Every structure is written in C-alpha cells, then in structure tokens.
C-alpha positions as CSV (number, residue, x, y, z in Angstrom):
1,M,0.0,0.0,0.0
2,L,1.3,3.4,-0.9
3,H,1.9,6.0,1.9
4,E,-0.1,9.2,1.7
5,S,3.0,11.4,0.9
6,T,3.9,9.0,-1.9
7,I,0.4,9.3,-3.3
8,Y,0.4,13.0,-3.0
9,K,3.8,13.3,-4.8
10,L,2.5,11.1,-7.6
11,V,-0.7,13.2,-7.9
12,L,1.5,16.3,-8.2
13,E,3.7,14.7,-10.9
14,V,0.6,13.6,-12.9
15,A,-1.0,17.0,-12.5
16,H,2.1,18.8,-13.7
17,K,2.4,16.4,-16.7
18,H,-1.1,17.2,-17.7
19,E,-0.9,21.0,-16.9
20,I,-3.5,20.7,-14.2
21,N,-3.6,23.6,-11.6
22,I,-3.7,22.0,-8.1
23,A,-3.2,23.2,-4.5
24,I,-3.7,21.9,-1.0
25,A,-6.6,23.8,0.6
26,G,-9.2,23.5,3.3
27,G,-8.9,21.5,6.5
28,Y,-5.4,20.1,6.0
29,P,-3.6,23.4,6.1
30,R,-6.0,24.7,8.8
31,D,-5.2,21.8,11.0
32,I,-1.4,22.1,10.5
33,A,-1.6,25.9,11.2
34,L,-3.6,25.3,14.4
35,G,-1.5,22.3,15.7
36,R,-4.0,19.6,14.9
37,T,-3.5,16.3,13.1
38,P,-5.2,16.5,9.7
39,K,-7.8,13.8,9.0
40,D,-7.6,14.0,5.2
41,L,-6.1,16.0,2.3
42,D,-8.1,18.0,-0.1
43,L,-6.5,19.1,-3.4
44,V,-8.4,21.7,-5.3
45,S,-8.1,22.2,-9.0
46,W,-9.3,24.9,-11.3
47,S,-8.8,26.1,-14.9
48,E,-7.6,29.6,-15.6
49,N,-9.2,29.6,-19.0
50,G,-12.3,27.5,-18.3
51,N,-10.9,24.6,-20.3
52,F,-10.7,21.2,-18.7
53,K,-9.4,19.3,-21.7
54,N,-6.6,17.7,-19.8
55,W,-8.7,16.6,-16.8
56,H,-9.8,13.3,-18.4
57,D,-6.2,12.3,-19.1
58,F,-5.2,13.3,-15.6
59,E,-8.0,11.1,-14.1
60,E,-7.2,8.2,-16.4
61,E,-3.5,8.2,-15.4
62,L,-4.4,8.3,-11.7
63,K,-6.8,5.3,-12.4
64,A,-4.0,3.5,-14.2
65,N,-1.8,3.9,-11.2
66,D,-4.6,2.3,-9.1
67,L,-5.1,5.5,-7.0
68,V,-8.8,6.2,-7.6
69,I,-11.3,4.6,-5.2
70,E,-14.3,6.6,-6.5
71,S,-15.0,9.4,-8.9
72,W,-18.0,11.6,-9.3
73,D,-18.9,14.0,-12.2
74,L,-20.5,17.1,-10.9
75,N,-21.1,16.7,-7.1
76,P,-20.2,14.1,-4.5
77,P,-23.2,12.3,-3.1
78,S,-22.9,14.4,0.2
79,A,-23.3,17.7,-1.6
80,V,-26.7,19.4,-1.7
81,D,-27.5,21.4,-4.9
82,D,-23.9,22.4,-5.2
83,T,-23.1,23.9,-8.6
84,R,-19.5,24.9,-7.8
85,V,-17.9,21.5,-8.4
86,E,-17.4,19.7,-11.7
87,S,-15.8,16.5,-10.5
88,V,-14.3,14.8,-7.4
89,L,-11.8,12.0,-7.3
90,K,-11.5,10.1,-4.0
91,L,-8.0,8.6,-3.9
92,K,-6.3,6.1,-1.7
93,G,-4.6,7.7,1.3
94,N,-7.7,9.7,2.3
95,I,-7.0,12.2,-0.5
96,D,-9.7,14.0,-2.5
97,V,-9.1,15.9,-5.7
98,I,-11.9,18.5,-6.3
99,L,-12.2,20.1,-9.8
100,W,-14.0,23.4,-9.4
101,G,-16.2,24.8,-12.1
102,S,-15.1,26.8,-15.1
103,Q,-16.4,30.0,-13.4
104,Y,-13.4,29.8,-11.0
105,G,-10.3,30.8,-12.7
106,S,-7.8,31.1,-9.8
107,L,-7.0,29.6,-6.5
108,E,-8.2,32.7,-4.8
109,E,-11.6,32.4,-6.5
110,V,-11.9,28.8,-5.4
111,V,-11.1,29.6,-1.8
112,D,-13.4,32.6,-1.8
113,N,-16.3,30.2,-2.6
114,F,-15.7,27.6,0.1
115,D,-18.8,27.0,2.2
116,F,-17.2,28.2,5.5
117,N,-14.4,30.6,6.3
118,I,-12.9,28.1,8.7
119,N,-11.7,26.1,5.7
120,Q,-10.2,29.1,3.7
121,W,-6.7,27.9,4.3
122,V,-4.1,27.1,1.6
123,L,-0.8,25.4,2.1
124,F,2.1,27.2,0.4
125,K,5.8,26.3,0.4
126,H,6.4,28.5,3.4
127,G,3.4,27.2,5.3
128,P,-0.3,27.5,5.7
129,I,-2.0,30.8,5.1
130,F,-5.6,31.9,6.0
131,L,-7.1,33.6,3.0
132,G,-10.5,34.2,4.5
133,K,-12.1,37.0,6.5
134,N,-13.3,37.1,10.1
135,Y,-10.5,34.9,11.5
136,K,-11.7,33.2,14.7
137,V,-15.4,33.9,13.9
138,L,-17.1,31.0,12.1
139,T,-18.9,32.4,9.1
140,Q,-21.0,30.5,6.5
141,L,-20.1,32.2,3.3
142,C,-22.5,33.7,0.7
143,G,-22.3,34.3,-3.0
144,F,-23.0,30.8,-4.3
145,E,-26.2,29.1,-5.3
146,Y,-26.4,25.9,-3.2
147,T,-27.6,24.8,0.2
148,V,-25.3,23.5,3.0
149,S,-26.7,20.5,4.8
150,E,-27.5,20.8,8.5
151,D,-24.9,18.0,9.2
152,R,-22.2,20.0,7.4
153,V,-23.1,23.1,9.5
154,L,-23.0,21.1,12.7
155,K,-19.6,19.6,11.7
156,M,-18.2,23.1,11.1
157,I,-19.6,24.4,14.4
158,N,-17.9,21.5,16.2
159,I,-14.6,22.1,14.6
160,A,-14.9,25.9,15.3
161,K,-15.6,25.1,19.0
162,E,-12.5,22.8,19.2
163,L,-10.4,25.7,17.8
164,N,-12.0,28.3,20.1
165,W,-13.7,30.2,17.2
166,S,-16.9,32.1,17.9
167,T,-19.9,30.2,16.5
168,E,-22.7,32.6,17.3
169,E,-23.2,34.0,13.8
170,C,-23.6,30.4,12.4
171,K,-25.9,29.3,15.1
172,K,-28.2,32.3,14.4
173,K,-28.5,31.3,10.8
174,M,-29.6,27.8,11.8
175,Q,-32.5,29.1,13.9
C-alpha cells in the first residue's frame, strides 16, 4: 500500500504532466496551522481559461496507477444542490481531488467560494495561510447558489468550538 505522501507526490507529478492547476486547501492546512493532526487531504483544481481538456487524461492516469477509489462527475453524493464543483476524485490515502467549475479561474476564486471561512486555508511552500475573512469567527459564506446540509453546518460548528472560534453567527442562521 502506498503511503499518503507518496500518493500526494505522484498526484502532483501527474497534475504537472497534464498541466492541471492543483493546490492543498481547506482543513489540512488549517489543522497544520492550528496544531491539529489532519484527517484528510483535499487538493483543489481549477482552470484559468475555463478549459478542462486535460482533466480526463489526468483522471485516467491516476486510475492506471490504481489510486482512484471513486469518482463523481458534478457533485459528490454528500453535496446538496452544489453547482460549484465539476468532478471529485476520491483517492487512496484519504486524499480528494476536487475540480472546481469553469467560473473559478484562480485559486483565490476557489477559496473565496468555500462554504465556511474556517476552511479558507491554503498550504504554500512557506506554510499554511488563512485567505478568508473574520478569523476566529465561524462564518457561513454567501455568494454561491447551493444549500449547506445541516450535518455540514454542525460539523463546522464542532470544529470551530474545538479551535476556540466564535460560532454565534452560524448558530443564528440555523435558527
């Protein structure tokens, strides 16, 4: 069985080969920054010109390397009316590769459209950086046309409590 870091390195090599934009974002860099052990690794992908012509080859090469456990076109089964995501690859090693829609042409645009600000972290070479607003105040973000499930909201509230973030704004929206 391949180790998570070996899988990650292989994914990066395949992404580079197929000219796929890819970055570590979300809970993994957040957990590193806040001294927690990450539970999974999310890699986000986007197209600067709205063209995903190389995605199929990227996905097929990951499958040929026996890395893909599941793949979804459009949204994963847990998403509710989410039009932001084109495709998701669930890989071995608890790694997800999420292809964001053509309307998102940069890493910043992808991160700006995460569902909660607590996940607006990106891992750069020099370390994790919070790209969101309202640090330490859990905020459900607006500006996208989908609904967040109650389970997802409760999960984010629990994470926020663990990290000593204020959750009052989110709790008000649930009432």
